[in-house]
N, C-alpha and C positions, 0 to 999 in steps of 0.2 A: 234510721228509724228511731223515734222517740222512746223513752222509757216510760214505764207505768206512771211514774211520779210526774213526768212532763205531760202525759196524756191527762192525768187527773186535774192538772192545773188548767188545761184547755177543755175540759169536759163540758159538752153541750147537754144540759139537763132539760128535758121536754115536759116533765111532770115529776112532782114529788110531794108526798105527804108522810105521815108517820108510819105507814104500812108498806109503801112501795115507792120505787123510783124508776123512771123511764129515761133513758138517755140515748144520744145518737152514737152508733158505732161507725167509725170511719172505715173505708176500705183498707185491706191488708192487716187489720187488727184482729187478733183472736178474741172470741167472746170469752172463753175460759182457757186458762193455761194448759198446755200439753207437754209432750216429751221434748219439744224443741227448746223449752225454757224461755221462749220469747214472752215479752210483755203482753198482758191481756186487759180487756175492758173490765173484767170482773175485778182484778186487782186494783185498777185505776179508780173504779167507783168506790171501793172500800177505803182507799186513801183519801178520796174526796170527802166521804162522810166523816171520816176520822178527823180530818182537818177542820171541816165546817162546824162540827159539834164538839170539837176538843175531847173526843172519846179516848179514855185510856184503855190499853189492852186491845184484844181483837174485836173487830166489828162484824156483826152478823150480816150476811148478805146471801139470799137464796136465789139460785139460778133457776129461772122459770122456763126459758127457751133459748135457743142459739141461732146465730146467723153464721153462714160459712165465712171463712176468712176473707175471700175476695169480694164479699158482698157488704153493702153499707146499709144503715137504716136504723129503725127503732128497735131497742132491746129493753125488755122490762125485767127488773129485779125485785125481789121481795125483801123488806127490811125486817120482817119477823118470821118465825118458823110457821106460825098460824097462817100468815098471808101466803107463804111459799106453798103450803099444802093446799089451800084453797084455789090458788091460781093454777097449780099443777093439775088439780082435778078438772078445772075448766078446760085446760089443754087437752086432757084425755077424752073429755066429753064433747069436744068441738064447740065449746062455749067462748073460746078465745078466737076472735075473728082477725085475719091478717090480709092485708093487701100489699101488693108490690108493683113496681113499675120497672120496666126493662126495655132496652133497645135490643131488637133481635135482627138477625142478619138477612132474613128473608120475609117476604109478605106472608101472613097467615090468611088462609081462605077456608071458611068464610072469615070476615073480619071480627066476628064476635061468636064465641061458642064455648063448649065444654070439652076438656080432654080427659079421657078415662084410660088408664093403663095399669099394668101390674109391674111392680118394681122389685129388683133384687140388687142389693148393695154388695159389691165384691170387696172384701177387705184387703185382698192382695194388691190391687191397683187403685183402691179407694175410689171406685167408679160405679155408678148405678146403671144396671142393665134394665132396658124397657121391653115389656112384652105386651101383647094384646089379650092374652088369656091367662086366667089364674092357674097356678100349678105349684105344688110344694110350699115353700116359704115365701113366695112372691106376695107383696103387699099391694092392695088396691090404692091407686092414687088418682085423685080427682081435682081438677082446677077449672075455673072459669076465666076466660080472657076476653079482652076487648081492645082492638087496635085504635089508637087515638090519632096518629098522624105519621106521615113519612118525612124524613129529614136526613140529608147526607147519605142517601142510599141505605138507610136503616129505618125500622119501624118502631114507634114508641107504643108499647103494649102495657095495659094495666091487668094485673092478675089477681084473682081472689082464690086463696087457698082453701079448699074444702077438707083436704087431709094434709098431714104434715110429715112427709117422708124425707129420707136423706137425699139431698140433691134433687128433690122432686121437680122443682121448676126447671132447673137446668136440663135435667135429663128428658123431661116430657117435651119441652120446646125443641130440643135437638131431635128427638124422635120423629117430629112432624116437619122436619126440614128447616126449623127456624132457630138455630142456636143463638144464645145470648152474645152480643158483641163482646169480644175479648176472651170468651170462654173456650180457649183451645182444647181444654180437657174434653169438651163436648162438641167439637167440630167446628168452632168459629174460625174464619180466616180473616176477620176484621180486627183491627187493633183498638184497644182501650188503653187505660193507664197501666203501667207496669204492676203486675201482681194483683190487678183488680179486674172485675167483670162489670158490665153495665147493668147491674141488678141492685135494686134498693127496696128495702121494706119501708113503705111509705105510710102505713096505717095499721093501727091495732085497736081493737075494742074488746071489752070484757066487763064483767060485773065487779065492782070493787069488792075485795075480800071481806070487808067489815060492814060497810054502809049499804052494800048491795045496789048502789047507784051505777049506772052505765058510764064507763070511762072511755073516752075516745082520744086517741093521740094520733096526730097526723103530721106529715111533712108536705107542705104545699109545693106544687111544682116549681114555683119561683125560688124556693130554697133547696131544691133537689140536688143531690150529690152527682147525679148522672146526666141530667138534661143538659145538652150542649157540651158534654165532657168527652166525646169520643172523636177519633180522627178517621 
């Protein structure tokens, strides 16, 4: 597995201005460093900015949101503290829109709909439990889905996140009998790439933190990291 410096050299930048930067996160890469000490996208972007602009000392980078390690796709970082604060507020107020695409193991019926559950993340096994009713600290989770097509005994689904909970997409799809291909943690028996699941953040939109114009960043299907990538 490459180091942060190697990743920074191959970094795929999807959007950049003086306030923010959006990049593609490959499968198996941490968004932010953790106790494993493994390289992270966060450090790779800092190294990339430092090299590009020949910046001395530390480079500021604000974490706005994360993707799970086995997931790929669009990640947005802030380049100033003001941008970080304003983008984080949009995340809290649901002004930050996100869409994903995934291959699921079973057909969803109906092919288009909304899933509403209540989730509880267990710290011991790092897994989200799904419930149909609110109780205690359970968090309401809502997503819209639409099935696009069937291929190789799996189904390509587009997901719009309404709420952003820990492992939300993975847990909710599993709860209705359609786990994501490769996601053994949530019950898939179909193989994907080692250390990865067939889930990709393919679209984000938000108001620019300074200009207030709408920013849209997307990964078209022909450039997808998951389409055609499972066995």
